[in-house]
C-alpha positions as a Markdown table, in Angstrom:
| # | Residue | x | y | z |
|---|---|---|---|---|
| 1 | Met | 1.9 | -12.8 | -80.9 |
| 2 | Arg | 3.2 | -9.5 | -80.4 |
| 3 | Glu | 0.9 | -5.9 | -78.9 |
| 4 | Ile | 0.6 | -3.2 | -81.0 |
| 5 | Thr | -1.3 | -0.1 | -80.9 |
| 6 | Tyr | -4.4 | 0.7 | -83.5 |
| 7 | Leu | -2.0 | 3.8 | -84.5 |
| 8 | Glu | 1.0 | 2.1 | -84.7 |
| 9 | Ala | 0.0 | -0.7 | -87.0 |
| 10 | Ile | -1.4 | 2.1 | -89.7 |
| 11 | Arg | 2.0 | 3.5 | -89.7 |
| 12 | Glu | 3.4 | -0.3 | -89.9 |
| 13 | Ser | 1.8 | -0.4 | -93.0 |
| 14 | Met | 2.0 | 2.3 | -94.6 |
| 15 | Ser | 5.5 | 1.8 | -94.6 |
| 16 | Gln | 5.8 | -2.3 | -95.3 |
| 17 | Glu | 3.6 | -0.6 | -99.0 |
| 18 | Met | 6.3 | 2.0 | -98.8 |
| 19 | Arg | 9.2 | -0.5 | -98.9 |
| 20 | Ser | 7.9 | -2.4 | -101.2 |
| 21 | Asn | 6.2 | -0.1 | -103.5 |
| 22 | Glu | 7.9 | 4.1 | -105.2 |
| 23 | Asp | 4.9 | 5.0 | -107.0 |
| 24 | Val | 2.9 | 5.0 | -102.8 |
| 25 | Phe | 3.8 | 8.9 | -100.6 |
| 26 | Ile | 2.1 | 10.3 | -97.9 |
| 27 | Met | 1.1 | 14.2 | -97.8 |
| 28 | Gly | -0.7 | 16.4 | -95.7 |
| 29 | Glu | 0.2 | 18.6 | -93.1 |
| 30 | Asp | 2.1 | 18.6 | -90.6 |
| 31 | Ile | 3.0 | 15.2 | -90.7 |
| 32 | Gly | 6.9 | 15.7 | -91.4 |
| 33 | Ile | 9.4 | 15.8 | -88.3 |
| 34 | Tyr | 6.1 | 16.7 | -86.1 |
| 35 | Gly | 4.9 | 13.3 | -86.9 |
| 36 | Gly | 1.3 | 15.0 | -87.6 |
| 37 | Ala | -1.6 | 16.1 | -85.7 |
| 38 | Phe | -2.1 | 12.4 | -84.1 |
| 39 | Gly | 1.7 | 11.4 | -84.0 |
| 40 | Leu | 1.0 | 8.2 | -86.8 |
| 41 | Thr | 3.7 | 9.7 | -89.8 |
| 42 | Asn | 5.9 | 9.8 | -86.7 |
| 43 | Gly | 9.3 | 8.1 | -88.1 |
| 44 | Met | 8.8 | 8.4 | -91.2 |
| 45 | Ile | 10.5 | 11.3 | -93.1 |
| 46 | Glu | 13.6 | 9.7 | -91.3 |
| 47 | Glu | 12.8 | 6.8 | -93.5 |
| 48 | Phe | 11.4 | 7.8 | -96.5 |
| 49 | Gly | 12.7 | 11.1 | -96.8 |
| 50 | Pro | 11.0 | 15.1 | -97.1 |
| 51 | Glu | 9.8 | 13.1 | -100.7 |
| 52 | Arg | 8.1 | 10.6 | -99.9 |
| 53 | Val | 6.2 | 12.3 | -96.5 |
| 54 | Arg | 5.4 | 15.3 | -98.3 |
| 55 | Asn | 4.6 | 17.5 | -96.0 |
| 56 | Thr | 1.9 | 20.3 | -97.6 |
| 57 | Pro | 0.1 | 24.1 | -97.2 |
| 58 | Ile | -2.8 | 24.5 | -94.6 |
| 59 | Ser | -4.8 | 23.6 | -97.6 |
| 60 | Glu | -7.4 | 20.6 | -98.2 |
| 61 | Ser | -8.4 | 21.7 | -101.5 |
| 62 | Ala | -4.6 | 22.4 | -102.4 |
| 63 | Ile | -3.2 | 19.0 | -101.7 |
| 64 | Ser | -6.2 | 16.8 | -102.4 |
| 65 | Gly | -6.3 | 18.8 | -105.9 |
| 66 | Cys | -2.9 | 17.2 | -106.0 |
| 67 | Ala | -3.5 | 14.2 | -105.0 |
| 68 | Val | -5.8 | 12.9 | -107.7 |
| 69 | Gly | -2.8 | 14.5 | -109.9 |
| 70 | Ala | -0.8 | 11.4 | -108.6 |
| 71 | Ala | -3.2 | 9.7 | -108.2 |
| 72 | Met | -3.8 | 10.1 | -112.3 |
| 73 | Thr | -0.4 | 9.9 | -113.6 |
| 74 | Gly | 0.4 | 6.4 | -112.0 |
| 75 | Met | 1.3 | 7.4 | -108.3 |
| 76 | Arg | 0.0 | 6.4 | -105.3 |
| 77 | Pro | -0.8 | 8.7 | -102.7 |
| 78 | Ile | -2.6 | 8.3 | -99.0 |
| 79 | Leu | -3.2 | 11.9 | -98.3 |
| 80 | Glu | -3.9 | 13.0 | -94.5 |
| 81 | Ile | -6.5 | 15.3 | -94.1 |
| 82 | Gln | -6.3 | 16.2 | -90.2 |
| 83 | Phe | -9.6 | 15.9 | -88.9 |
| 84 | Ser | -12.3 | 14.4 | -90.8 |
| 85 | Asp | -14.7 | 17.1 | -90.9 |
| 86 | Phe | -12.2 | 19.0 | -92.7 |
| 87 | Ile | -12.8 | 16.9 | -96.0 |
| 88 | Val | -16.1 | 19.5 | -96.5 |
| 89 | Ile | -13.1 | 22.0 | -97.7 |
| 90 | Ala | -12.4 | 19.0 | -100.4 |
| 91 | Met | -15.1 | 17.3 | -101.9 |
| 92 | Asp | -15.5 | 19.1 | -104.7 |
| 93 | Asn | -11.8 | 17.5 | -105.4 |
| 94 | Ile | -13.3 | 14.0 | -103.9 |
| 95 | Val | -16.1 | 13.9 | -105.0 |
| 96 | Asn | -16.3 | 15.7 | -108.0 |
| 97 | Gln | -13.2 | 14.6 | -109.6 |
| 98 | Ala | -11.7 | 11.4 | -107.8 |
| 99 | Ala | -14.8 | 9.2 | -107.6 |
| 100 | Lys | -15.6 | 9.6 | -111.4 |
| 101 | Met | -12.8 | 10.2 | -113.0 |
| 102 | Arg | -12.9 | 6.5 | -113.8 |
| 103 | Tyr | -15.6 | 6.4 | -115.2 |
| 104 | Met | -16.1 | 9.1 | -117.0 |
| 105 | Phe | -12.9 | 8.0 | -119.1 |
| 106 | Gly | -14.2 | 4.3 | -119.1 |
| 107 | Gly | -12.2 | 2.4 | -117.0 |
| 108 | Lys | -8.7 | 3.7 | -118.4 |
| 109 | Ala | -7.6 | 6.4 | -115.9 |
| 110 | Lys | -8.1 | 5.5 | -112.2 |
| 111 | Val | -7.3 | 7.3 | -109.2 |
| 112 | Pro | -5.9 | 4.7 | -106.7 |
| 113 | Met | -5.4 | 6.8 | -103.5 |
| 114 | Val | -6.2 | 7.1 | -99.6 |
| 115 | Val | -7.7 | 9.9 | -97.9 |
| 116 | Arg | -7.1 | 9.2 | -94.3 |
| 117 | Leu | -9.3 | 10.6 | -92.1 |
| 118 | Pro | -9.0 | 11.2 | -88.6 |
| 119 | Ser | -13.4 | 10.9 | -87.1 |
| 120 | Gly | -15.6 | 10.3 | -83.9 |
| 121 | Ser | -16.0 | 12.1 | -81.0 |
| 122 | Gly | -14.5 | 11.6 | -77.2 |
| 123 | Ala | -11.5 | 13.6 | -77.1 |
| 124 | Gly | -12.7 | 16.8 | -75.9 |
| 125 | Phe | -12.5 | 18.2 | -79.8 |
| 126 | Ala | -15.6 | 20.2 | -80.1 |
| 127 | Ala | -17.8 | 20.6 | -83.3 |
| 128 | Gln | -15.5 | 21.1 | -85.7 |
| 129 | His | -13.2 | 18.7 | -85.5 |
| 130 | Ser | -15.5 | 16.0 | -83.4 |
| 131 | Gln | -18.2 | 14.5 | -86.7 |
| 132 | Ser | -19.0 | 11.2 | -88.1 |
| 133 | Leu | -19.6 | 12.2 | -92.2 |
| 134 | Glu | -18.7 | 8.8 | -93.2 |
| 135 | Ala | -22.4 | 8.3 | -94.6 |
| 136 | Trp | -22.5 | 11.6 | -96.9 |
| 137 | Met | -19.2 | 10.1 | -98.4 |
| 138 | Ala | -20.5 | 6.3 | -99.1 |
| 139 | His | -24.3 | 8.3 | -100.4 |
| 140 | Ile | -21.5 | 9.3 | -103.8 |
| 141 | Pro | -21.1 | 6.1 | -106.1 |
| 142 | Gly | -16.8 | 5.7 | -106.9 |
| 143 | Leu | -15.3 | 6.0 | -103.3 |
| 144 | Lys | -15.0 | 3.6 | -101.3 |
| 145 | Ile | -15.3 | 4.0 | -97.1 |
| 146 | Val | -13.2 | 2.3 | -95.0 |
| 147 | Gln | -13.6 | 1.7 | -91.0 |
| 148 | Pro | -11.9 | -0.4 | -88.7 |
| 149 | Ser | -12.5 | -0.7 | -85.0 |
| 150 | Thr | -9.3 | -2.9 | -84.9 |
| 151 | Ala | -5.5 | -2.9 | -84.4 |
| 152 | Tyr | -5.4 | -6.1 | -86.7 |
| 153 | Asp | -8.0 | -4.6 | -89.6 |
| 154 | Ala | -6.9 | -1.4 | -89.7 |
| 155 | Lys | -3.2 | -2.7 | -90.8 |
| 156 | Gly | -5.0 | -5.1 | -92.9 |
| 157 | Leu | -7.1 | -2.9 | -94.5 |
| 158 | Met | -4.7 | 0.0 | -94.8 |
| 159 | Lys | -2.9 | -2.6 | -97.2 |
| 160 | Ala | -5.6 | -3.6 | -99.0 |
| 161 | Ala | -6.8 | 0.4 | -99.8 |
| 162 | Ile | -3.6 | 1.3 | -101.1 |
| 163 | Asn | -3.4 | -1.2 | -103.2 |
| 164 | Asp | -7.2 | -0.5 | -104.6 |
| 165 | Asp | -6.9 | 1.5 | -108.2 |
| 166 | Asn | -10.3 | 3.1 | -107.1 |
| 167 | Pro | -10.4 | 6.4 | -104.0 |
| 168 | Val | -11.0 | 4.9 | -100.9 |
| 169 | Leu | -11.9 | 7.1 | -97.7 |
| 170 | Phe | -10.0 | 5.5 | -95.0 |
| 171 | Tyr | -11.4 | 6.1 | -91.7 |
| 172 | Glu | -9.8 | 5.8 | -88.3 |
| 173 | His | -11.5 | 6.2 | -85.1 |
| 174 | Lys | -9.2 | 8.9 | -83.1 |
| 175 | Met | -10.4 | 7.1 | -79.6 |
| 176 | Leu | -9.0 | 4.1 | -81.0 |
| 177 | Tyr | -5.9 | 4.9 | -82.1 |
| 178 | Asn | -4.3 | 3.8 | -78.3 |
| 179 | Thr | -6.3 | 1.0 | -78.3 |
| 180 | Lys | -4.1 | -2.7 | -78.5 |
| 181 | Asn | -4.8 | -6.8 | -79.6 |
| 182 | Glu | -2.7 | -8.3 | -81.8 |
| 183 | Val | -1.6 | -7.5 | -85.4 |
| 184 | Pro | 0.9 | -10.0 | -87.5 |
| 185 | Glu | 4.6 | -8.6 | -89.0 |
| 186 | Glu | 4.4 | -10.2 | -91.8 |
| 187 | Glu | 2.0 | -8.1 | -94.3 |
| 188 | Tyr | -1.7 | -9.1 | -94.1 |
| 189 | Glu | -4.2 | -8.3 | -96.4 |
| 190 | Ile | -8.2 | -8.1 | -95.4 |
| 191 | Pro | -10.2 | -8.2 | -99.1 |
| 192 | Leu | -12.4 | -4.7 | -98.8 |
| 193 | Gly | -16.2 | -5.3 | -98.7 |
| 194 | Lys | -15.5 | -7.8 | -96.2 |
| 195 | Ala | -17.3 | -8.3 | -92.6 |
| 196 | Asp | -16.2 | -10.0 | -88.8 |
| 197 | Ile | -18.1 | -11.7 | -86.7 |
| 198 | Lys | -16.3 | -10.3 | -83.3 |
| 199 | Lys | -18.2 | -12.1 | -81.3 |
| 200 | Glu | -21.2 | -14.9 | -82.0 |
| 201 | Gly | -24.4 | -15.0 | -80.1 |
| 202 | Ser | -27.8 | -16.3 | -81.5 |
| 203 | Asp | -30.5 | -13.7 | -79.9 |
| 204 | Ile | -30.1 | -10.2 | -81.0 |
| 205 | Thr | -28.3 | -9.2 | -84.2 |
| 206 | Ile | -25.4 | -5.7 | -83.3 |
| 207 | Val | -23.9 | -4.3 | -87.2 |
| 208 | Ser | -21.7 | -1.8 | -85.7 |
| 209 | Thr | -19.2 | 0.6 | -86.5 |
| 210 | Ala | -16.0 | 2.0 | -85.7 |
| 211 | Met | -15.7 | 2.6 | -82.3 |
| 212 | Met | -19.5 | 1.4 | -81.6 |
| 213 | Val | -17.9 | -2.1 | -82.3 |
| 214 | Ser | -16.1 | -2.5 | -78.8 |
| 215 | Arg | -19.0 | -1.0 | -77.0 |
| 216 | Ser | -21.3 | -3.1 | -78.2 |
| 217 | Leu | -19.2 | -6.2 | -77.4 |
| 218 | Glu | -18.9 | -4.3 | -73.8 |
| 219 | Ala | -22.7 | -3.6 | -73.7 |
| 220 | Ala | -22.7 | -8.3 | -74.8 |
| 221 | Ala | -20.3 | -9.5 | -72.3 |
| 222 | Glu | -23.2 | -7.8 | -69.7 |
| 223 | Leu | -25.9 | -8.7 | -71.6 |
| 224 | Glu | -24.9 | -12.4 | -71.4 |
| 225 | Lys | -25.6 | -12.6 | -67.3 |
| 226 | Glu | -28.5 | -12.1 | -68.0 |
| 227 | Gly | -29.1 | -14.3 | -70.6 |
| 228 | Ile | -29.3 | -12.3 | -73.9 |
| 229 | Ser | -27.1 | -13.8 | -76.3 |
| 230 | Val | -25.8 | -10.8 | -78.8 |
| 231 | Glu | -23.9 | -11.7 | -82.2 |
| 232 | Val | -21.7 | -8.7 | -83.2 |
| 233 | Ile | -20.9 | -8.2 | -86.4 |
| 234 | Asp | -18.7 | -4.8 | -88.0 |
| 235 | Pro | -19.1 | -4.6 | -91.6 |
| 236 | Arg | -15.3 | -3.3 | -91.5 |
| 237 | Thr | -16.7 | -1.4 | -94.9 |
| 238 | Leu | -19.2 | 0.4 | -95.9 |
| 239 | Val | -18.4 | 1.1 | -99.6 |
| 240 | Pro | -18.6 | -2.0 | -100.8 |
| 241 | Leu | -20.6 | -3.5 | -97.7 |
| 242 | Asp | -21.0 | -7.2 | -97.2 |
| 243 | Thr | -24.7 | -8.1 | -97.5 |
| 244 | Glu | -24.0 | -11.6 | -97.0 |
| 245 | Thr | -22.0 | -11.1 | -94.0 |
| 246 | Ile | -25.3 | -9.3 | -92.5 |
| 247 | Leu | -28.6 | -11.1 | -93.7 |
| 248 | Glu | -27.2 | -14.2 | -92.4 |
| 249 | Ser | -26.5 | -13.6 | -88.6 |
| 250 | Val | -30.7 | -12.0 | -88.4 |
| 251 | Lys | -31.4 | -15.1 | -90.3 |
| 252 | Lys | -29.9 | -16.6 | -86.7 |
| 253 | Thr | -30.8 | -14.0 | -84.5 |
| 254 | Ser | -33.7 | -12.7 | -85.9 |
| 255 | Arg | -33.4 | -8.9 | -84.1 |
| 256 | Val | -31.4 | -6.1 | -84.9 |
| 257 | Leu | -29.6 | -3.4 | -83.7 |
| 258 | Val | -28.5 | -1.2 | -86.2 |
| 259 | Ala | -25.5 | 1.2 | -83.9 |
| 260 | Tyr | -23.1 | 3.5 | -85.3 |
| 261 | Glu | -22.3 | 7.2 | -84.0 |
| 262 | Ala | -23.7 | 9.8 | -87.0 |
| 263 | Val | -25.9 | 11.5 | -85.8 |
| 264 | Lys | -28.8 | 8.9 | -86.1 |
| 265 | Arg | -30.8 | 11.3 | -88.7 |
| 266 | Gly | -29.5 | 9.8 | -92.4 |
| 267 | Gly | -26.7 | 8.0 | -91.0 |
| 268 | Tyr | -25.2 | 4.7 | -92.6 |
| 269 | Gly | -27.3 | 3.3 | -90.1 |
| 270 | Ala | -30.4 | 3.3 | -92.0 |
| 271 | Glu | -28.9 | 2.3 | -95.4 |
| 272 | Ile | -28.0 | -1.3 | -94.0 |
| 273 | Ala | -31.1 | -1.5 | -91.8 |
| 274 | Ser | -33.3 | -0.4 | -95.8 |
| 275 | Met | -30.8 | -3.4 | -97.3 |
| 276 | Ile | -32.6 | -6.2 | -94.4 |
| 277 | Ala | -35.6 | -4.4 | -94.2 |
| 278 | Glu | -35.8 | -5.6 | -98.9 |
| 279 | Ser | -34.1 | -8.9 | -98.5 |
| 280 | Glu | -35.5 | -12.1 | -98.2 |
| 281 | Ile | -34.8 | -11.9 | -94.4 |
| 282 | Phe | -37.6 | -9.5 | -93.1 |
| 283 | Asp | -40.2 | -12.1 | -93.3 |
| 284 | Tyr | -36.8 | -13.4 | -90.3 |
| 285 | Leu | -37.3 | -11.1 | -87.9 |
| 286 | Asp | -39.2 | -11.4 | -84.3 |
| 287 | Ala | -39.1 | -6.8 | -84.0 |
| 288 | Pro | -38.7 | -4.5 | -85.6 |
| 289 | Ile | -35.3 | -3.5 | -87.0 |
| 290 | Arg | -33.8 | -0.7 | -84.0 |
| 291 | Arg | -31.2 | 1.7 | -85.4 |
| 292 | Leu | -29.1 | 3.0 | -81.9 |
| 293 | Gly | -27.1 | 6.6 | -83.0 |
| 294 | Gly | -26.4 | 10.3 | -82.3 |
| 295 | Val | -28.4 | 13.0 | -81.2 |
| 296 | Pro | -29.4 | 15.5 | -83.6 |
| 297 | Thr | -26.6 | 19.0 | -82.5 |
| 298 | Pro | -23.2 | 18.9 | -83.2 |
| 299 | Ile | -20.9 | 17.5 | -80.8 |
| 300 | Pro | -20.6 | 19.4 | -77.3 |
| 301 | Tyr | -16.5 | 20.4 | -75.9 |
| 302 | Asn | -18.4 | 19.4 | -72.3 |
| 303 | Pro | -16.7 | 16.5 | -71.9 |
| 304 | Glu | -20.3 | 15.4 | -70.1 |
| 305 | Leu | -22.8 | 16.8 | -73.2 |
| 306 | Glu | -20.2 | 14.6 | -75.8 |
| 307 | Lys | -20.9 | 11.3 | -73.7 |
| 308 | Ala | -24.5 | 12.2 | -74.2 |
| 309 | Ala | -24.3 | 13.3 | -77.4 |
| 310 | Val | -23.3 | 9.9 | -79.1 |
| 311 | Pro | -24.3 | 6.1 | -77.5 |
| 312 | Gln | -22.9 | 4.4 | -75.3 |
| 313 | Val | -22.8 | 0.7 | -73.5 |
| 314 | Gln | -25.8 | 1.3 | -71.0 |
| 315 | Asp | -27.6 | 2.8 | -74.5 |
| 316 | Ile | -27.2 | -0.3 | -76.5 |
| 317 | Ile | -27.7 | -2.6 | -73.3 |
| 318 | Glu | -31.7 | -0.9 | -72.7 |
| 319 | Glu | -32.0 | -0.7 | -77.0 |
| 320 | Cys | -31.8 | -5.1 | -76.4 |
| 321 | Arg | -33.3 | -5.2 | -73.5 |
| 322 | Thr | -36.8 | -3.4 | -76.1 |
| 323 | Leu | -35.5 | -5.6 | -78.8 |
| 324 | Met | -35.6 | -9.0 | -76.2 |
| 325 | Asn | -39.9 | -7.4 | -75.1 |
| 326 | Lys | -41.2 | -7.3 | -78.4 |
């Protein structure tokens, strides 16, 4: 099977949906001829034209409001926000309008929109362009949260997000854009709310998201050399969350580490940890649940400090060793 990048997989999924459904269109800053901040929409304006690949003013508040209105009147907009950090400018439209309209109208109104959010650190973009704010958004009822870690997942999850009748926030880690793996050319859909076991193991479960999935797999390979068998679970979607897959894994291994890039305090890993602690699986644990997240500081510009601010492979290895010694 061919290999394509994470970036190409998202573009391909959006293009396939736009070819099959005229209600789907893209809007955002510099997404036309320029191809977006990361080049993800390169070539799309040539195929679909400026009516369906719409350049917008530099106003996240304005373009998010347009997306909500378009979605409520039957369209399926895909809104690109150049950096996920800028979602804070669009909070009223997303949190108080998009997330609540279907409920407030008793299901008679739908808001089928996708908000694409390049997120995460590692590219040297500093404090205002490198955050991981997904836990903040996951707190809001009415929003679905997607966080793919591979090109294969990104393509299938994007299709599901576009076809969902609810607002979906689609977090794309910037450092994954150029990673490659096997992706079918044909269309396929990965249901929202279905986790994936990226690696099977028997001693420790690592539940990790986005960039932390590949780091967890790298750590697992090193730990295998020490005789520690690690199972890596990728939730793929935070809302809805596949609790069954996570709990079954923890029941098998009896030890769990939740690893995520966002600041540890208040991060989504706390939700996963509390879900496990409140479940019937708690009695199967042989050690306390451990969380590994970022330090409580804005992301530094300096590359060495930037790396120190978020978990790296060695940090995961050390946490797993600690778990095995409990």
